[in-house]
N, C-alpha and C positions, 0 to 999 in steps of 0.2 A: 339512543346510544350517545354517550358523552363525546364532545369534540375536544381535541387539544387546541391550544392557541396556535393559529396557523395563518397569520396575516399575509405572508408572502408566498403561500403555497397553493398550487393547484395540482389536481391529480396528474401523475406522470406515468408513463409506460415503461416496462422493462425494455432494454435495448441490447442489440447484439451487432456483430459486424455484418456488413452487407455481403462481403466475399472474404475468401482466405487470402493471406499474404504471408511472405516468408522473408527470412534474411539469414545470413551466416556471419558469425563472429567468434571471438574467443572468450572463455571464462576468465573473469578477473583473478580469481584465486587458483583455479586449476591450470589455467593457460591452455586448455584444450579447445580445439576447433569445434564449434557447435552449430547445428542447423536448428533454427526456431521457426515455427509457423503459428500465426494467430489465425484461428478458425472460428466461424459462426458456431453458436450453440443454441439449443432449444430453450423455451421458456423454463424458468426455475432451475436451470442447470447450475447457475453461479459461475465463478471462475474456476477452471479445473486445469491443472498441469498434467500433461500426459507424457510420460517417458516412453517415446516411440521405440527406443532400443529394447525396452523390457516389456512393453504392452501393459504398463500399469498406470493407473490415474492417481493423482494426489490432489484432492480438493484444497482450495485456498481457504484454510480455517486456522484460526489462532491456536486452537488446541493441538494442532499437528506441527507446531514449531518445535524443532528439537535442538536448534543451535542459533545463537545470536552474536557470535563473535565476528564483528566486522561486517556481517551481512545477515540476512534472515534465511533460515534453512527449513524446509518442510520435509516430512517423512510420510510415506504412504500409511493409511490406517493398518495397524498390525504388522507392518513391514518397516521397521526403523532402519533397515539397511538400504531401502530404496528412497533416495533423497533428491531433492532439487534445490539448489542453493542460489543466492542472490536473486530472489524473487521480487524484491521491493520496487525496483524501478519499472518493471513491466506492469506490476500491479498498480502503481501510481498512475502510469499512463492510461491504463484501462479505466481506473476510477475517475481520473481527471476528465476523461472523455465521456463519462456517464455510461460506460459499458456494464451491463448487468451479468450477461451470460457470454462466455467465450471458452474456447479450448486453447491452451498454450502448449503446443506440442514441441517437444525438445528431445534430441537424440543423445543426451548425456546428462550428467548430474549437476549442471550449472547453466543458468540463463547467461547468454553473451552479455558482456559489459558494453559493447558498442563504444560510444564516445564518453562513457562514464556518467552520462545524464539520462533522462527519459526523452530527450528530444527526438531521437531516431524511432523510438517506439511510438511516440506521438504522431510522427510523420507517417509511419506505416499504418496506424489506425485511421488516419485521415485519408490515406490512399485507398484503403479497404472500404471506407465508408461505414457509417453507423446508422442502423434503422430501428425504428420502434417495433415492439412486439405486441401481440394482442393479450397482454396481461399487465396488471398494475405493479408498479415498483413498490416494494416495501422498504420501510426505513426503521431503524432502531433509535427511538427517542430517548435520550438520557433524562431521567427524571430527578436525579439528585446528584450532588457532587461526589466524584470518585477520585481518589488520589493515591499514587504510589511514589516512593521516593527512595533515594539511595544517596546518602551523604548530602551534597549540595544540589544534586540533580533531582528533578521531580517532573511528573506529568499529571495533569488533572483533566477530567471531563466535567462539564457543567451543562445544565439544561440550555437549550437554545431554540428559537423559533425561526432561524435563518438558515437552515441547512447545517453544513459543517464549516464552523469558524475555527481558525487556527491562529495561535499566537505562540511563537517559538523565539527563544533567545539562546545564544551561545556565548561562551566565555573561554577563550584559549589564551595561553601564555604567549604563543607565537604572535609577534607584532603585526604580521601580515593579516591576521585574523582578528584578534582582540575580542571586543564585545559587539555582537550584532543582534538586532531584533527585527522580527517581521510579523505583521498581523495581516490576515488574508481571509476572505470568504471564498471557499472553494467553488468554482464554476468551471465549465469547459474553458472559457476564455481566460480566466485568471490562471488556471493551471498552465495552459499553453503559453501564455505571455510572461508569466511571473516565475514559474517554477521549473518547467520542463527542460530547459537548457542548463541548468545548474549542475555542475559536475561533482562527482565524489572527490574527496581530497585526502591527502596523507602527509605526514611530517617525514622530511627527508631522513632524519636520524632514526626513524623506526623501520624503514624499508628493508634493510639488511636482515633485521631480526624477523620480520614477517616472512621474508622469503626462505630463511633458514628453517622456519617453522612450517614450511610448505604452502604458505599463503602468498597472495599477490604475485603468482607466477605469470599471470598475463597482464600485469600492470605495466603502464608506460605513461609518458607525457602526452600520448594521444588519447588516453582514456581516464586520466586522473590529474587533478591539480596537486602539485607537489610543493610544499612550503618548507623553507628553511629560514627560520627566524622571521625576519622582516621582508624576506624575499620570496616571491613567487617564481619558481624555476621554469615554468612553461614559457616558451618563446613568445607566444601570443598573449601572455598575462591572463587576467580574469575576463570573463564575459560580462560581469557587472561587479561593482565594488563589494556588494554584500552576497556574492555568490555562495559563500559558505553556509550562511544561515538559510538561504533558499534551498541548498541541497539538503540540509537537515529537515526542512519542512517537507520536501519531496519524499524523503525517507518515511516521515510520519504518515503522509497520505498513503503510501504503499503498505506500511505496516498496519494501519487501521483498516484497510481494505479487507484484512483477514477477519474482521467481524462477520463477514458473510453476506452483508448487504450494506446499504448506505447508512451512515450515522447522521442523526440530527443532534448536534452538540457543539459546544464550544470547547475546544482542547487548548490547554495552556501547558507549555513544556519549557523547561529550562535545562540545558545541558543533557537533553534526552538522547537516547540511542535505541538500537533495536531491542535490547533486553527490556528496558523500561517500557517501551511502546507495547510490547507483548504482555508484560505484567499488567499494564493498564487494562487491556481487553480482558485478561483473566479475572481481574478485580471486578470489573463492570459485570460480567456475566456470572460471578460467584454468588450474586444476590439478585433475585428477580425483582426485587423492590427498586433496583437501581435504573431499570429501563422498561420500555414498552415498545412493542412491535406495532407500527402504524402504517397506513397507506400513505402514499405521497401527498394525499389531500389532508391527512391528519386524523383519519378515522382510527380509533384503537381496534386492535385485533385480539381476540382471545387467544392466549398462548398457554400451553402446558408449562407449569413451573419447572419441569425438568430441563427445558431449554436453558442453556447456560452452563450446565454441567459439561464435563469433557465430552466433546463430540456432539453436544446437545443441539448446536446450530444446524446440524444436518437436517433437523426437523423443519427448517424454514421452508422447504419445498411444500410440506403439507399446509403450512399456514399461508403461503402464497396462493395455493389452490383455494384455501378458505376465503381469502380476499375476493375471489372472483364472484362469490355469492353474497358478498357484503355490499352495503351502500357505498358509493363514492362520489 
């Protein structure tokens, strides 16, 4: 069997939470009080959102994204009316902690915004604990460049032998933001220390229009950075000078987690948002020549070319099981 270049990799196990943990908050856009619980899940479950008020599961998959205006929204397979919104921050926290399998149980249509970052989700995961499971972690190795663009904005994926590398840049007219760049290799430590605390942000002159459109109903200075030209309106200011690009990268981590398993790639993005991030995954999986499913140690895994079509990554479970019988 051929090996991929893997100078920095050793076989890794799937991981889940050691115990369940919960919290209560409000949805950023709906403004509704929401109860959320993070629960352990079995091998090959992946990340699944569970609408406990409806008894319906929504797998965390790129092909189930139905809206990307201001946040990422998933819908249940075959049930476009059953949705869960603002999934990106909790997905980023789970991916950042290396959690492969978990149930995100929520009793409403939106994940609570908490403080506007992934910091509190990261804290909850640390309190619950993370444990290895008796199965190998699969990764999606990008084999050739993939790019999507819209005007001046673009996102790209390139091959990498170093896990998930991220390079994100932003450019805003608001002087308080301006141009910012960040380059990072995603690890549990780098996510916790560099990305988790970065909050979502909004322009002061856009808030009225958002609220009149039924959005940002739960938004406040307690859960978002609000910018008015050269001024940050939050009394405590920023958590770090480049908090804006750090939050954009946090969003990227959450959106790319919808690949269904960990990516081995270098991602480059400029002025990217939820829509482009999702389009990037759709472009990646549109052609099986773009990627290969491998073990954490780099062994290629035989994959049905149908994987990558709409819903195709649901078949990852079968290929994870196949890995158990493969050398590692």
